[in-house]
N, C-alpha and C positions, 0 to 999 in steps of 0.2 A: 184327336181321333178324326179321321176323315170318313164322312158318310157320302157314298155315291148315290146319285139319283137314278131312278129307272125310266111322284106327284107331290109336284105339286106342285102346291102348291103347290113345286114348288113347287102352276099354273103358275109367275114372277113369284116366291115363293116364288112373277109374272111372274108359279107357281109359282111363278117365281115362287104360289099357291102353292101355298099352299102349297114351290113345286109341290107346297104340300110335300116337299122333297123326300123327307124321311118316310112319310106315310106311303107314298107311291112305291118307294123301294121295298118296304115291308109288305104292303098289301098286294102288290102284283104277284108275289110269289105264293100268295094264299089261294089259290083257287078257292054445319054441316056444310052443307053447301058453303062454298067459299066465295065464288064469283058467279053470278047468274049468267046463264048462257041460253041462247035460243034453242028450242027443241029441235030445230032443223039441224041435221048432221053437218058439221063443218068438215071440209076437206082442205087440202092444200091449194085448191083453186078458188076457194070462197073467202070473202073478206072476214076479218076478225080483229077485235081490239086487243092491243097489248095490255098485259096486266102487270108488267114490271118494266124496268128501264133497260134491260139487256137487249142489245141489238141482235136480231136474228141473223143478220148478214154475217156477223162475226161468228156466230154459232153454226152458220151454214145450214139453217133450217128455216122453214117458212114461218111467217107470223102466226098462222093457224096452229101449227104444231108447237111452236114456242108457247102459245097461250094455253094449250091443253096440258103440256108438261108442267108449266108453272102451277096451274090449278091442281093437278094431280099431286105435286109435291106439297103444296100448302094444305090440302085436305089430309094427306097422310100424316103430316107433322102435327095436326090438331086432333086427329082421330084417337079416341081413348078406348073404344070397344067396337066390335063388329060381330054380328051373329046372323046366320042365314042358313036356309036350306041349301044343300049341295048335291049336284049330280056329277058323278065322276065316270067318264068313259075312257077306255084305253083300247085302241085297235093295234093289233100286231099283224101287219100286212104280210109278213113272210110266212106266217102259218094260218092266215085268214081267220083270225079269231077276234072277238071283241068282248071285253069285260065291262060290266055296267054296275055301278054301286050308287045307292042313295044314302044321304046322311045329312049332317049338320056341321057347321064350322062355328067355333066360338073363339074370339080373340080379344085380349085385354092387355093394355100397356099403360105404364106410368113412368116417371123418371127413374124409378129404382128397378123395375122388373117388367118382363114381358112373358105372357102366358098364352097358350092356345090349346084348343082341344078339337080334334077331328073325330066325329062319331059316324060310323057306318052301321046301317041296320039290315042290309041285305047284300047279296052277291049273285050275279047272273053272268053266265058266259055263253056266247053263241057263235056258230060257224057262219062267217060272212058269205060263204058260197052255198049254203044250204037254205034255200028260201022256204022249204017245207018244215024245217026244224021248229019245234015248240020248246024253247029253252025253259028250264025250271028255275024259279027264283028260290034261292036258299036264304032263309031268314035267320040271322044271328047278329049279335052285337060285337062290334070291334071298335076299339078306341085307340087313338094316339094322343097323348097329352105331353105338353112341354111346360114345365113349371119354372123355367128360368135357369135351371141347372141340369135337370134330367129329362130325357125323353122316355116315356113309358108306353109300351104297346100292350094292350089287353085284348086277347082273342078268346071270346066265349066259346066258339066252336071247338077249338083245339085245347081249351083250358090251359093256355099259356100266357105268361107275363114276361115281357122283356124290358129291362131297365138299362138305359145307356146314359152314362154321365157325359154331358156335353161340355160343361164348364165348371170351374171351381168357384167362380164368382157370378153373381146374378147378371143376367143378360137383359139389356134394354133395347129399344128400337134401333139405336145407332149401330148395334152389332149385327143387325139383320138387313142393313142396306144392300141394295143390288150389287152383287159381286163380292160381298163380304159375308162373314159369319158361316156357321155350319149349314144353314139353309136359308135362302132369301125369302122374303114375304112380300105379297103385293100391296102392303100397306106402308112400306118404308121405302118409297121410291123417290129418288132425287133426280132432277133433270140432268145434272152433270154426270151422274152415274150412267143414266140411260144413253146419253150421247157418247160417253167414253166406251161403253161396252157394245153398242149396237149401231148399225145403220138403220135409222128409224124413219118411217114414212106413215103419214096419215092417209088412210084409204077411204074411198067413197063407200057409202052404205050399200050393203047387199040385202036382198029380200030375206035371207036366213039369219041376218045379224040379230042379236038381242035388241028388243025395241028401245029406242031412245038412247043409243050408245054411239060413241066414236070408236073407230077401229084403228088400232095401231099395229103396224107390221114391224117386227124387230128382228133384223138379221144380224147375228153375232159377227163382230169384226174379227179379222184373222188372229189378232192377239188378245181377243176377249177371253175372260175366264169361262165363258159359256161356249166357246167355239168348239171344244172337244165333246160337248154334251148335246148341242142342239143344232139342227139345220136352220130352223126359223121358229119364231114365237109370234103369236097373234094375241093381242090384248084388247078387250072391249071395255070401255070406260063409260059410266053414266054421264050423260051430257049436262045434267043439272046438279048432281051431287059429287061427281068425279070419283066415284067408288067403283071398284072392279066388278064387272058382271060376268065375264067369261074370259078364260085363258086357254089357249091351245098351243101345244108345242110338238115339234116333230124331231125325232132323233135320226142319226145316220143308219140305224138298224131297222128302219121302216116301222117305227112305233109312233103312233099319234095319240096324244093324251089331251082330253078336253075336260075342263072343270068349269061348271056353270053354277052361279049363285043366284038365288031368288028369295023373295020375302025378306029382304035385308032390313036389319035394324042396326042403326049406327048410334053410338054413344048412349046406349041404353044399359042400365045396370045389369051385370051378370053375377049371380051369386057365386061365392068362393067354392061352394060345393060342386059346381059344374066342372071344376078343374081337379077334382079329387075322384079317383077311381075306386070302385068297390073292391074291398080286400078279397083275396082268394083263400080258399080253404086248402086242406092238406092234399086234396086230389089234383090240384093244379101244379104245373111245372113253372118255376120261376128262374130266370136267367139274369144275372147282373153283370154288367160290364163297366168297370171303372175307367176313367180317363187316364191315359198314359202320357206323361209329359215327354216332349222330344228329348232324346238323349243319345249320345254316341255309343252308350253301352246298353246291354240287354236290360230292360226295366225289371225292377224287383217285383216279385210276386206279392210282397208285403207292402206295396205302396199304400199309403194312408188314404182312406176315402175322404170325400168332401164332408163338410159339416152337416149337410142335409142328406147324406146318403141313406138309402133304404135299409 
């Protein structure tokens, strides 16, 4: 089944966050350290030490960018868990509106399975052209959980639960590499994937950048799997821990989404209960969508569910 993006993650998920991809699609309609690095921001004009034997000339990238991508890949490969506060903003410039949501992200992976949970606690929408407007914050819980097989969205305000089967077999980090899988994540980034999919540049620090980060500009190549989704992506990476701090992406329909993570905890235990949603009572509406295998004929309505189906 194909899931189109609107967040998030992805943010890589760059939402790739997280495009957060399924979460953004659903929610928008809702009205450690590996190699130490100097705290000074590196750019493609500043010196940097190589961390592997690959020749940046052959890769056609600067030593500074090569160094950053190597460390980003190494950190993601070793990362077992990630939890952080999250600020999600989405501007729709054609209608001059902005949606703002606060929440948390939980991510855990091992050799056998990958899980994540995106929790939102509020929702606010404002008119970008009305400076006198005082928008009202609507507080309610909304969650998107992926357990390795199913994506489940639970909306407390609407009293709805949506379950979508993504795979019949458990998914691990390999299936969520950039350009692969149902939705990419900013924790499974490989240098080769980045250079294949994007024209990549390491930019100089700007005053509004998150503190202590390196800024990557990612322009999708013409044959990239991201070319029909995004005009550009910007990814801010911590200079010391090489973990994502912020992602921003712009689509061709004048939509700009920014996801920012703060109070990050890496490789800290996350209880299994975090990835389990509260059950709904009879007053809630539940919708279940099973995975349909590719076939030349119309799929049977009696297709067997996966072993862990709800």
